[in-house]
Each structure stands twice: as C-alpha cells, then as structure tokens.
Backbone as JSON, one array per atom type, in Angstrom:
{
  "sequence": "MVAQALKALPHLRKVTTYTTRPPRPGEQKCRDYHFVSSEQFEEMKKRGAFLEWAVVYGHSYGSPIAEVERIRDDGKDVVLVLDVQGASAVKKKFPEAILIFVEPPSPQELERRLRERGTDSPSAIEQRIATAPSEMAQKQIFDFVIVNDQLDQAVHQLIRILKRAQTEAGEVARSSRSGETDPPHRLPRLANRPEDA",
  "N": [[-9.49, 0.57, -5.06], [-8.39, 1.37, -2.53], [-9.22, 4.05, -2.43], [-11.97, 3.72, -2.08], [-12.09, 2.39, 0.33], [-11.02, 4.36, 1.98], [-13.1, 6.23, 1.94], [-14.98, 4.88, 3.41], [-13.9, 4.48, 5.91], [-13.16, 6.71, 8.18], [-10.95, 7.05, 9.91], [-8.67, 6.63, 8.54], [-5.87, 7.81, 6.62], [-4.41, 8.46, 3.62], [-1.09, 8.52, 2.44], [0.44, 10.74, 0.26], [2.36, 9.83, -2.45], [5.68, 10.65, -3.58], [6.93, 10.89, -6.95], [8.95, 10.25, -9.8], [7.93, 9.67, -12.25], [6.02, 10.56, -15.21], [2.75, 12.18, -15.1], [-0.18, 10.18, -15.43], [-3.03, 10.0, -17.72], [-5.71, 11.88, -16.31], [-4.71, 11.92, -13.79], [-3.98, 13.93, -10.9], [-1.82, 16.48, -9.69], [-0.49, 16.36, -6.41], [-2.88, 15.24, -5.45], [-3.06, 12.61, -6.45], [-0.37, 11.94, -6.79], [2.82, 13.33, -5.85], [4.39, 14.89, -8.29], [7.68, 15.03, -9.37], [10.95, 16.13, -10.52], [13.77, 14.1, -11.48], [16.06, 15.22, -10.27], [15.0, 16.74, -8.15], [13.97, 14.66, -6.62], [16.25, 13.23, -5.94], [17.52, 15.09, -4.36], [15.73, 15.2, -2.21], [16.03, 12.65, -1.19], [18.72, 12.8, -0.29], [18.32, 14.55, 1.82], [17.02, 12.91, 3.56], [14.26, 12.69, 3.42], [12.41, 10.73, 2.95], [10.42, 8.03, 4.13], [10.58, 5.49, 3.04], [11.93, 4.46, -0.11], [11.98, 3.5, -3.62], [13.03, 2.26, -6.75], [10.92, 1.67, -9.37], [9.96, 0.01, -12.12], [11.69, 1.68, -13.6], [11.2, 4.25, -12.66], [11.41, 6.51, -9.88], [10.0, 6.22, -6.61], [8.73, 7.49, -3.53], [7.92, 7.67, -0.06], [6.87, 10.32, 1.88], [8.33, 11.28, 4.94], [7.5, 13.4, 6.6], [4.77, 13.77, 6.04], [3.72, 11.33, 6.88], [4.28, 11.45, 9.68], [2.72, 13.77, 10.24], [0.13, 12.8, 9.84], [0.01, 10.76, 11.73], [0.39, 12.25, 14.07], [-2.06, 13.57, 14.08], [-3.68, 11.72, 15.03], [-4.61, 9.73, 13.39], [-4.78, 6.74, 11.29], [-2.2, 5.57, 9.17], [-2.03, 5.07, 5.62], [-0.31, 3.48, 3.2], [0.44, 3.17, -0.09], [2.24, 0.77, -1.75], [4.95, -0.85, -3.53], [6.33, -4.19, -3.5], [9.01, -3.85, -2.58], [8.98, -1.41, -1.2], [7.06, -2.05, 0.82], [8.42, -4.09, 2.25], [10.57, -2.58, 3.31], [9.21, -0.71, 4.94], [8.05, -2.49, 6.83], [10.27, -3.38, 8.19], [11.08, -1.09, 9.54], [8.79, -0.43, 10.95], [7.55, -2.78, 12.65], [4.99, -3.28, 13.55], [3.33, -2.57, 11.5], [0.72, -3.29, 9.24], [0.58, -5.36, 6.52], [-0.87, -5.6, 3.35], [-1.46, -7.52, 0.65], [-2.39, -7.15, -2.65], [-3.55, -9.01, -5.28], [-3.91, -10.0, -8.68], [-6.41, -12.21, -10.22], [-5.25, -13.94, -11.96], [-2.27, -14.33, -14.06], [-2.87, -13.81, -16.74], [-5.14, -12.29, -16.55], [-4.11, -10.05, -15.26], [-2.48, -9.05, -17.31], [-4.42, -8.45, -19.22], [-5.87, -6.42, -17.9], [-3.92, -4.46, -17.64], [-3.47, -3.74, -20.29], [-5.96, -2.94, -21.2], [-6.35, -0.74, -19.6], [-4.7, 1.19, -20.54], [-2.81, 3.15, -19.82], [-0.06, 2.87, -19.73], [2.98, 2.52, -21.52], [3.6, 0.17, -24.25], [6.06, -1.14, -23.75], [6.39, -0.69, -21.0], [4.33, -2.11, -20.0], [5.03, -4.76, -20.73], [7.24, -4.98, -19.14], [6.12, -4.89, -16.61], [4.57, -7.2, -16.6], [6.55, -9.07, -16.84], [7.93, -8.88, -14.39], [6.07, -9.49, -12.6], [5.82, -12.3, -11.59], [8.03, -12.53, -9.86], [7.32, -10.64, -7.87], [4.94, -11.71, -6.95], [5.9, -13.93, -5.7], [6.83, -12.93, -3.37], [4.82, -12.43, -1.66], [4.51, -13.68, 0.71], [5.57, -12.26, 2.78], [3.64, -10.56, 3.57], [0.79, -9.62, 5.64], [-1.77, -10.13, 5.0], [-3.65, -11.38, 2.16], [-5.33, -10.34, -0.66], [-7.29, -11.38, -3.25], [-8.02, -9.67, -6.1], [-10.53, -10.14, -7.76], [-13.36, -9.73, -8.16], [-14.18, -6.45, -8.02], [-15.89, -5.06, -6.09], [-16.17, -7.0, -4.06], [-13.54, -7.41, -3.3], [-12.97, -4.92, -2.25], [-14.68, -4.9, -0.13], [-13.58, -6.88, 1.46], [-11.04, -5.69, 2.01], [-11.85, -3.49, 3.53], [-12.98, -4.89, 5.71], [-10.66, -6.11, 6.83], [-9.19, -3.84, 7.61], [-10.91, -2.61, 9.41], [-10.82, -4.66, 11.47], [-8.18, -4.44, 12.15], [-8.14, -1.88, 13.23], [-9.77, -2.29, 15.49], [-8.14, -4.16, 16.81], [-5.88, -2.56, 17.36], [-7.03, -0.74, 19.14], [-7.65, -2.38, 21.27], [-5.1, -3.12, 22.13], [-4.05, -0.66, 22.9], [-5.78, -0.12, 25.09], [-5.0, -2.21, 26.78], [-2.42, -1.52, 27.33], [-2.79, 0.85, 28.78], [-4.09, -0.12, 30.99], [-2.25, -1.65, 32.22], [-1.77, -4.26, 31.62], [0.17, -7.17, 31.04], [0.31, -9.27, 29.25], [1.12, -10.28, 25.98], [-0.38, -8.77, 23.06], [-2.67, -10.51, 20.91], [-1.88, -11.58, 17.57], [-3.23, -10.3, 14.58], [-4.97, -12.69, 12.6], [-3.68, -14.35, 9.68], [-5.32, -13.72, 6.62], [-6.65, -15.56, 4.33], [-7.86, -15.7, 0.93], [-11.18, -16.22, 0.91], [-13.71, -18.47, -0.38], [-16.23, -17.24, -0.49], [-15.59, -14.63, -0.78], [-14.39, -14.35, -3.13]],
  "CA": [[-9.78, -0.09, -3.79], [-7.98, 2.22, -1.43], [-10.07, 5.2, -2.37], [-13.24, 3.3, -1.51], [-11.81, 2.14, 1.74], [-10.83, 5.67, 2.72], [-14.43, 6.88, 2.14], [-15.74, 4.07, 4.42], [-13.18, 4.46, 7.21], [-12.63, 8.07, 8.3], [-9.77, 7.13, 10.72], [-7.55, 6.39, 7.68], [-5.35, 8.83, 5.79], [-3.42, 7.99, 2.63], [0.13, 9.31, 2.21], [0.66, 10.96, -1.2], [3.75, 9.47, -2.78], [6.43, 11.38, -4.6], [7.41, 10.08, -7.95], [9.67, 10.95, -10.96], [7.28, 9.36, -13.47], [5.03, 11.57, -15.6], [1.36, 11.9, -14.73], [-1.04, 9.46, -16.39], [-4.33, 10.76, -18.0], [-6.62, 11.96, -15.26], [-4.1, 12.06, -12.43], [-3.81, 15.29, -10.47], [-0.72, 16.62, -8.77], [-0.8, 16.46, -4.95], [-3.98, 14.36, -5.06], [-2.57, 11.21, -6.82], [1.1, 11.86, -6.54], [3.6, 14.57, -5.99], [5.3, 14.65, -9.45], [8.94, 15.84, -9.27], [12.04, 15.77, -11.4], [14.84, 13.21, -10.87], [16.97, 15.99, -9.47], [14.29, 17.04, -6.96], [13.85, 13.39, -5.91], [17.58, 12.94, -5.39], [17.78, 16.04, -3.25], [14.86, 14.77, -1.06], [16.67, 11.49, -0.64], [19.88, 13.18, 0.5], [17.87, 15.16, 3.01], [16.37, 11.96, 4.37], [12.85, 13.08, 3.44], [11.56, 9.59, 2.69], [10.31, 6.88, 5.0], [11.1, 4.49, 2.17], [11.87, 4.85, -1.52], [12.34, 2.48, -4.41], [12.89, 2.43, -8.16], [9.98, 0.69, -9.79], [9.78, 0.16, -13.58], [12.46, 2.75, -14.16], [10.83, 5.59, -12.02], [11.59, 6.55, -8.45], [8.84, 6.52, -5.83], [9.09, 7.67, -2.16], [6.82, 8.09, 0.89], [7.47, 11.41, 2.65], [8.2, 11.06, 6.37], [6.75, 14.53, 7.2], [3.37, 13.48, 5.91], [3.45, 10.21, 7.75], [4.3, 12.0, 11.04], [1.64, 14.61, 10.47], [-1.14, 11.95, 9.9], [0.02, 10.07, 13.1], [0.11, 13.33, 15.09], [-3.48, 13.91, 14.09], [-4.48, 10.62, 15.63], [-5.21, 8.96, 12.26], [-3.95, 5.68, 10.84], [-1.51, 5.85, 7.89], [-2.14, 4.16, 4.58], [0.78, 3.67, 2.18], [0.28, 2.24, -1.3], [3.65, 0.5, -2.03], [5.32, -2.11, -4.12], [6.94, -5.1, -2.47], [10.24, -3.26, -1.99], [8.64, -0.42, -0.14], [6.36, -2.7, 1.89], [9.46, -4.71, 3.08], [11.3, -1.5, 3.98], [8.32, -0.21, 6.03], [7.89, -3.51, 7.86], [11.49, -3.46, 9.01], [11.1, 0.09, 10.37], [7.6, -0.5, 11.78], [7.12, -4.2, 12.64], [3.51, -3.37, 13.81], [2.61, -2.24, 10.24], [-0.08, -4.38, 8.66], [0.87, -5.4, 5.11], [-1.97, -6.22, 2.58], [-0.97, -7.78, -0.77], [-3.48, -7.27, -3.55], [-3.1, -9.67, -6.47], [-4.98, -10.29, -9.66], [-6.81, -13.64, -10.16], [-4.36, -14.75, -12.88], [-1.37, -13.51, -14.89], [-3.59, -13.43, -17.93], [-6.06, -11.19, -16.18], [-3.23, -8.82, -15.08], [-2.1, -8.55, -18.66], [-5.62, -7.88, -19.83], [-6.22, -5.15, -17.29], [-2.92, -3.42, -17.94], [-3.6, -3.37, -21.72], [-7.28, -2.23, -21.27], [-6.22, 0.55, -18.91], [-4.12, 2.12, -21.53], [-2.11, 4.31, -19.25], [1.3, 2.55, -19.8], [3.43, 2.15, -22.8], [3.68, -1.31, -24.37], [7.27, -1.68, -23.1], [6.2, -0.66, -19.55], [3.44, -3.2, -19.73], [5.82, -5.94, -20.83], [8.15, -5.01, -17.99], [5.31, -5.2, -15.4], [4.19, -8.6, -16.76], [7.76, -9.93, -16.66], [8.34, -8.84, -13.0], [4.89, -9.94, -11.74], [5.99, -13.56, -10.84], [8.91, -12.35, -8.62], [6.47, -9.91, -6.88], [3.91, -12.66, -6.34], [6.66, -14.84, -4.85], [7.19, -12.24, -2.12], [3.62, -12.08, -0.86], [4.48, -14.39, 2.05], [5.92, -11.31, 3.83], [2.5, -9.75, 3.88], [-0.06, -10.19, 6.66], [-3.04, -10.55, 4.37], [-3.66, -11.42, 0.76], [-6.64, -10.21, -1.29], [-7.38, -11.61, -4.7], [-8.91, -8.72, -6.72], [-11.27, -10.78, -8.86], [-14.55, -8.83, -8.27], [-13.75, -5.22, -7.28], [-16.7, -4.75, -4.92], [-15.94, -8.01, -3.02], [-12.17, -7.16, -2.86], [-13.08, -3.7, -1.39], [-15.35, -5.3, 1.07], [-12.53, -7.64, 2.22], [-10.1, -4.76, 2.48], [-12.44, -2.7, 4.6], [-13.08, -5.81, 6.87], [-9.34, -6.22, 7.4], [-8.81, -2.55, 8.2], [-11.74, -2.48, 10.66], [-10.26, -5.55, 12.42], [-6.95, -3.83, 12.55], [-8.46, -0.7, 14.18], [-10.22, -2.87, 16.73], [-6.95, -4.74, 17.48], [-5.06, -1.47, 17.93], [-7.74, -0.17, 20.32], [-7.47, -3.33, 22.43], [-3.67, -3.05, 22.52], [-3.94, 0.64, 23.58], [-6.44, -0.25, 26.37], [-4.24, -3.11, 27.59], [-1.26, -0.78, 27.77], [-3.2, 1.81, 29.78], [-4.48, -0.79, 32.18], [-1.04, -2.27, 32.8], [-1.7, -5.76, 31.35], [1.49, -7.54, 30.48], [0.2, -10.31, 28.22], [1.25, -9.71, 24.62], [-1.63, -8.78, 22.32], [-2.65, -11.59, 19.87], [-1.72, -10.99, 16.25], [-4.3, -10.51, 13.62], [-4.66, -13.9, 11.76], [-3.56, -14.21, 8.16], [-6.64, -13.92, 6.0], [-6.65, -16.06, 2.9], [-9.06, -15.32, 0.15], [-12.1, -17.26, 1.12], [-14.53, -18.65, -1.58], [-17.31, -16.3, -0.57], [-15.09, -13.27, -1.08], [-13.77, -14.32, -4.52]],
  "C": [[-9.52, 0.76, -2.59], [-8.9, 3.45, -1.31], [-11.44, 4.91, -1.79], [-13.12, 2.99, -0.04], [-11.65, 3.36, 2.6], [-12.17, 6.35, 2.86], [-15.2, 6.14, 3.28], [-15.16, 4.19, 5.78], [-12.51, 5.75, 7.41], [-11.39, 8.15, 9.17], [-8.52, 6.9, 9.85], [-7.18, 7.6, 6.84], [-4.31, 8.23, 4.86], [-2.33, 9.0, 2.43], [0.26, 9.5, 0.69], [2.14, 10.81, -1.53], [4.4, 10.46, -3.69], [6.92, 10.45, -5.67], [8.07, 10.92, -9.08], [8.87, 10.57, -12.34], [6.28, 10.43, -13.91], [3.61, 11.22, -15.18], [0.67, 11.1, -15.86], [-2.31, 10.27, -16.6], [-5.23, 10.71, -16.77], [-6.0, 12.08, -13.87], [-3.85, 13.52, -12.19], [-2.65, 15.37, -9.48], [-1.21, 16.95, -7.32], [-2.0, 15.64, -4.52], [-3.54, 12.91, -5.22], [-1.2, 10.97, -6.41], [1.65, 13.29, -6.49], [4.63, 14.28, -7.16], [6.52, 15.58, -9.41], [9.97, 15.3, -10.24], [12.91, 14.79, -10.68], [15.74, 13.96, -9.88], [16.31, 16.31, -8.1], [14.21, 15.82, -6.05], [15.12, 13.06, -5.18], [17.86, 13.78, -4.26], [17.0, 15.65, -2.04], [15.55, 13.53, -0.41], [17.87, 11.85, 0.17], [19.44, 13.88, 1.81], [17.17, 14.24, 4.02], [14.86, 12.2, 4.54], [11.88, 11.91, 3.31], [11.6, 8.49, 3.81], [10.86, 5.59, 4.27], [11.09, 5.0, 0.74], [12.36, 3.64, -2.36], [12.23, 2.94, -5.91], [12.04, 1.29, -8.77], [9.72, 0.97, -11.31], [10.47, 1.4, -14.09], [12.14, 4.12, -13.59], [11.01, 5.39, -10.51], [10.24, 6.9, -7.7], [9.3, 6.58, -4.33], [7.9, 8.11, -1.25], [7.4, 9.1, 1.88], [7.23, 11.2, 4.15], [7.4, 12.16, 7.05], [5.24, 14.27, 7.11], [2.91, 12.3, 6.8], [3.3, 10.64, 9.22], [3.1, 12.91, 11.31], [0.31, 13.84, 10.66], [-1.14, 11.31, 11.38], [-0.21, 11.1, 14.19], [-1.37, 13.74, 15.16], [-4.37, 12.79, 14.65], [-5.09, 9.68, 14.56], [-4.23, 7.81, 11.91], [-3.45, 5.95, 9.43], [-1.72, 4.72, 6.93], [-1.09, 4.48, 3.54], [0.44, 2.7, 1.03], [1.66, 2.0, -1.88], [3.76, -0.71, -2.91], [5.97, -3.01, -3.11], [8.18, -4.61, -1.88], [9.9, -2.31, -0.86], [7.97, -1.05, 1.09], [7.4, -3.4, 2.87], [10.21, -3.73, 3.91], [10.51, -0.93, 5.22], [8.15, -1.23, 7.15], [9.1, -3.63, 8.77], [11.54, -2.28, 9.94], [9.88, 0.07, 11.36], [7.05, -1.89, 11.74], [5.59, -4.3, 12.91], [2.7, -3.01, 12.58], [1.85, -3.48, 9.75], [0.1, -4.24, 7.1], [-0.23, -6.19, 4.38], [-1.55, -6.37, 1.14], [-2.22, -8.03, -1.62], [-2.98, -7.91, -4.84], [-4.21, -9.9, -7.43], [-5.31, -11.82, -9.66], [-5.94, -14.55, -10.95], [-3.38, -13.81, -13.59], [-2.02, -13.0, -16.17], [-4.51, -12.26, -17.6], [-5.29, -9.94, -15.88], [-2.92, -8.23, -16.4], [-3.28, -7.84, -19.3], [-5.97, -6.5, -19.23], [-5.19, -4.06, -17.62], [-3.15, -2.87, -19.34], [-4.89, -2.54, -21.82], [-7.16, -0.87, -20.63], [-5.61, 1.57, -19.77], [-3.3, 3.26, -21.06], [-0.52, 4.12, -19.37], [1.69, 2.23, -21.23], [3.54, 0.66, -22.99], [4.97, -1.87, -23.73], [7.08, -1.72, -21.55], [5.31, -1.81, -19.1], [4.15, -4.56, -19.76], [6.7, -6.12, -19.58], [7.32, -5.44, -16.69], [4.92, -6.67, -15.45], [5.39, -9.49, -16.43], [8.19, -9.96, -15.17], [7.27, -9.31, -12.07], [5.15, -11.31, -10.98], [6.98, -13.36, -9.65], [8.19, -11.54, -7.57], [5.54, -10.87, -6.16], [4.65, -13.56, -5.37], [6.97, -14.25, -3.48], [5.96, -11.95, -1.24], [3.61, -12.73, 0.5], [4.86, -13.42, 3.14], [4.74, -10.42, 4.3], [1.61, -10.49, 4.87], [-1.35, -10.73, 6.1], [-2.9, -10.55, 2.83], [-5.11, -11.27, 0.3], [-6.5, -10.47, -2.73], [-8.41, -10.7, -5.28], [-9.57, -9.33, -7.97], [-12.44, -9.93, -9.13], [-14.2, -7.66, -7.43], [-14.59, -5.03, -6.06], [-16.42, -5.7, -3.77], [-14.5, -7.78, -2.46], [-12.19, -5.93, -1.9], [-13.66, -4.07, -0.1], [-14.38, -6.04, 2.02], [-11.47, -6.75, 2.8], [-10.59, -3.94, 3.68], [-12.6, -3.59, 5.89], [-11.69, -5.93, 7.57], [-8.91, -5.0, 8.15], [-9.64, -2.28, 9.49], [-11.18, -3.41, 11.8], [-9.0, -4.99, 12.98], [-7.17, -2.61, 13.57], [-8.95, -1.24, 15.47], [-9.02, -3.43, 17.53], [-6.16, -3.66, 18.12], [-5.71, -0.83, 19.11], [-7.59, -1.08, 21.53], [-6.09, -3.33, 23.01], [-3.48, -1.78, 23.39], [-4.57, 0.49, 25.0], [-5.63, -1.16, 27.29], [-3.03, -2.39, 28.15], [-1.65, 0.18, 28.92], [-3.53, 1.1, 31.08], [-3.29, -1.56, 32.87], [-0.94, -3.77, 32.51], [-0.38, -6.05, 30.69], [1.35, -8.68, 29.46], [0.31, -9.67, 26.84], [-0.02, -9.75, 23.83], [-1.51, -9.88, 21.23], [-2.53, -10.92, 18.51], [-2.95, -11.26, 15.46], [-4.0, -11.77, 12.79], [-4.56, -13.53, 10.33], [-4.9, -14.54, 7.56], [-6.47, -14.3, 4.52], [-7.9, -15.66, 2.17], [-10.07, -16.51, 0.21], [-13.06, -17.35, -0.12], [-15.64, -17.6, -1.63], [-16.89, -14.86, -0.87], [-14.5, -13.21, -2.52], [-14.83, -13.99, -5.56]]
}
C-alpha cells in the first residue's frame, strides 16, 4: 500500500527502518530495511540515533532521526511504517503527526495472508496472530482506520487521506503566514465507508 501511495504522491518520502531481523526473500538492504546486528542496533540506541524504537516479535526496529530530519529539510513529508508501539511514541513527540491504522477484514483473513505469504516461520506467525487482538484494541489512538479488504480500494483510501493531509498542512501554513489566530480544524476521523470496502 505504502509503495503505491509513494508513487502517486511525490511530496512523500518513506523512512527506511533499521532492524535486527534477517531479510525476508526479495527484500533488499537499504531499500526495504537497514539490516543490522543486535550489537549495532544497541550502539545506535545509546547514541540516540532513533526517533523511536521497539521490539516487535523478538526483533528490534527503529526509525533513524537523521533520515527524518533530512526528509523534512528537503521540504518533503515523512512516512513511517510502524507498529502500534512506534506510532504511539511518534505521536507523543509530534502531536501533529497523522496516524493511519491498516487492519485486515478479519482475524481469519490475517492468518490466511500470513500463511500464504510464506515469509515467516510457523512460530512467528502464531505470535503475530496471538498479539493481533491487543494491537487492534489500540487503533483508537490513530486518526484514521483503513480496512485492507481489497488492495486497490485500500490504496485509494490511503492516497485520499494523504492528499487531504497535504491540503490541510498547506492551509495551516498559509494561515500562519497571514497572521490568522484561529486554530486550524482537525482532519476528521475517516471510518471505512461501504464504498471503500
């Protein structure tokens, strides 16, 4: 979904996450993730190199501050692909961040997709299935929820949200330059509408 949105919206740049997990088939270093050892990851943590970091399914993941700052300095909008721990941490540091929760249409469909994907071990799949309910319970902290039932429709909904966010940011910037004091209106929460499902 994110890859397709990035192609459609040139103002967006995705941050490449650091992780201690091994590459999955087809993944490329520096394009999909920065694959590092546990020792390297811990050293980066000590240096304060991460905007946020979390241990997910036994592996560490972290978003590099330097890359976030570089993207922002280039005048682009930052896209982070995070679990609920990371999303919560980012929202605390950047209240203006827009959080989008992508969920499967059902627990059964999640399990089917994980098993058909074939990139995780059986134990990792079982762990993901077991933790899914607690992750779903935290979706209320997100600004938008997309149910990924049909991929093309979910991508369309994601692009629509991001376009609205860009428009909103432009309006806020113009208001600031003109000296307006009224607070900008928040983007409304977007539930999954029937026509998008």
